[in-house]
C-alpha positions in Angstrom: -0.3 0.1 -0.1 1.1 3.7 -0.8 2.1 5.8 1.9 1.7 9.6 2.4 3.7 11.2 5.0 3.3 14.4 7.1 6.4 15.8 8.6 4.3 17.7 11.2 1.3 16.7 13.2 -1.0 18.9 11.8 -4.1 20.5 13.4 -6.0 19.0 10.3 -5.2 15.4 11.1 -7.7 13.4 12.3 -6.7 11.7 15.9 -5.7 8.3 15.4 -5.3 8.4 12.0 -3.8 4.9 10.0 -5.0 5.2 7.0 -7.0 7.4 4.3 -9.1 6.7 0.7 -8.3 9.4 -1.5 -11.6 10.5 -2.9 -10.3 13.4 -5.1 -7.2 15.0 -6.6 -7.1 18.8 -8.3 -4.6 20.8 -8.9 -5.0 24.4 -7.7 -2.8 27.4 -7.6 -1.9 28.9 -4.5 -2.7 32.1 -5.0 -6.9 31.2 -5.7 -6.9 29.8 -2.3 -8.6 31.4 0.3 -6.5 32.6 3.3 -8.7 30.3 5.6 -7.8 27.2 3.6 -4.3 27.8 3.5 -4.1 28.3 7.6 -6.4 25.6 7.9 -4.8 22.9 5.6 -1.1 24.2 7.0 -1.3 24.4 10.5 0.3 23.1 13.1 1.2 23.3 16.9 4.6 24.5 17.6 6.5 23.0 20.8 5.8 26.4 22.3 2.2 26.0 22.0 2.2 28.4 18.9 0.3 28.2 16.0 2.8 28.2 12.5 1.2 27.7 9.1 3.4 26.5 6.4 3.1 27.9 2.9 1.0 31.1 4.6 3.9 33.2 4.2 4.4 32.4 0.6 1.0 33.2 0.5 0.8 36.3 1.9 3.7 37.3 0.0 2.4 37.0 -3.2 4.3 33.9 -4.6 2.3 31.5 -6.7 2.6 27.7 -7.7 0.7 25.0 -8.6 -0.2 22.4 -5.8 -2.3 19.0 -5.8 -4.8 19.5 -3.6 -5.7 16.0 -2.4 -9.3 15.3 -0.5 -9.0 12.3 1.6 -11.1 10.2 3.5 -9.4 8.6 7.3 -10.4 5.2 8.5 -11.6 7.7 11.5 -14.4 8.5 8.8 -13.0 12.4 8.7 -12.7 14.2 5.4 -9.4 16.2 5.2 -7.1 17.7 2.7 -3.5 18.0 2.2 -1.5 20.0 -0.8 1.2 18.4 -2.5 3.8 19.7 -5.0 2.5 19.4 -8.6 5.5 17.3 -10.0 5.7 14.4 -12.3 6.1 11.9 -9.3 3.0 13.0 -7.0 0.8 13.4 -10.7 1.8 9.4 -10.9 1.5 8.3 -7.5 -2.2 10.5 -6.8 -3.5 11.1 -10.0 -2.4 7.8 -12.1 -5.9 5.9 -12.2 -7.9 8.9 -11.7 -10.2 10.2 -14.5 -11.7 13.3 -12.6 -14.9 14.2 -11.1 -13.7 12.0 -8.3 -13.4 9.1 -10.4 -11.2 7.0 -10.4 -10.3 3.7 -13.3 -10.6 1.4 -10.5 -11.0 1.5 -6.8 -10.2 4.4 -4.9 -6.8 4.1 -3.8 -5.9 3.5 0.0 -2.8 4.8 2.0 -1.1 4.2 5.0 -0.7 7.9 6.9 2.9 8.2 8.5 2.8 11.0 10.8 6.6 11.7 11.3 6.3 14.2 14.2 4.3 12.8 17.3 
């Protein structure tokens, strides 16, 4: 089974998550996303208890890039998103059998979820 790795314990991740099914994937431009979406998708607590947001500085400074927005359903039943770089490796991994509109050629792929920082 493929994996999706997270380097931080993001606030968006469901407690106790082990696996997730990829429900949809869409290319998006960073600057087309709302400030609230970027905050929610990239927020994680620091050791000092503050909240930090990856990508927000780039978003605020007007740096644009194409990302893949993955919509996942966890084994806990929660729906969440994650943003990934839009490159050939990620397109193959996440869109290899995706035909669009939430439809995959076969079954929706399932991923082990690895959180490196617990």
